[in-house]
N, C-alpha and C positions, 0 to 999 in steps of 0.2 A: 654358576647358580642354580639351584634344586626351589623348584617350586615351590616350601615354606622356607629359606634361602631368601626366599623373591617377596612374598608376603611378607617377612620381620621387615628387610631391608624401607620398603616402597612403607610399611608404619609409621619408624623413623627420620623416614627422608619428606614425610606429608610435615608429621609434629614441626619438626625444621622447617620449612617451608608456610609455615602457617606461621612466622615469624618473621618470618621477611614480605610477606604479601601485604598488601595495602587496609586495611580497618576498614574504611568508604569503599560501600562498594563500588561507587558510582567512581573512583578512583580506579577499582581492576578492572571495571574496561580498556582502557586506559594501561597501564601492566599489570601483569599477575604473572606470577613463580608457576612452576610447575616440576614434570621429573617423569622420562621414560626408560626404559632398560631395553639395554644395546648388546648382543648378550653375554658376557661376565661385565659392562660396568653399568653403571649408574650418571646420565646424565643430567644433570638439572638444568631450566629453559627458560629463559624470559619469557612469557609472549605480550607483545603489543596488535593494535590496529596495520591492518597495511597502509599505507600514507596514498596509493593511487587509485584504490582498486575496494571495495569490502575485502571486507571481514579480516581472519587474524595469523599471524606469520613466530614464527618460533623461535626464538637464537641459542644457539648450548653458548654453556659461556660456564662449565666445571664438567667435569670429567671426572671418575674417578673405576676403576679400575680391578676386579679381586686374584691374584694370584691364588688361584687353593692350594700348588706348593708350595709359598712361601708365607701359606697365608698374611698378607700383608696386599694391600691397599695400596695399585700408584695414581698419584693424582696428576688432574694437568685442566688447562687453563687453555680458553678460545682467544687466540689471539687475533690481530684486525685482518689479517692474508688469511684464518678464516679456518691454516689449522690448528689442531693440538700438539700446546708444546711441555712437559717437562712443567708442572709448581716446583719452587725454590722447595719447599720440603717430599720429595716426589712421591715419598712412602711413607703411611702408614698404616699402627695397623689394628684398628679397627673404624667403621663405617662412623662412630661418635666421633676419628679426629679426624676424619679431612671435613665432618659437618662443619667443624671448631675452627678447621686453618681455614673453611669457605666466608662465613663466618664474622672472626679477627681482617681479612683481609686486610693484611699487616701490608701488604704489599700492591695493592689494590692492583691488584689482573682478573674479579669475580665484581663485584660492585663497580670503579669509577673510583 
């Protein structure tokens, strides 16, 4: 992804995450969502306070990797063993399709 693609992806993902974030700011201290780029991938994160010391920790729960040659996004979810696994519908044609899969969460892989 080039810089322009990343700007568009960031805007789209932020819009999606805003629909999932807790409305009450007091709850956002205990649970929030964010994203990060990692090479050709965008990872969705859950942010929570650390249980044993001050500060926050993040945990990636969904990932989409763009494959430019095929113009597809490969979809992954993070299992309890902390390894990425292909999601059942592992390829989608757009970032919005990826976000729709995550939002619907039919197999309870992303939000439980």
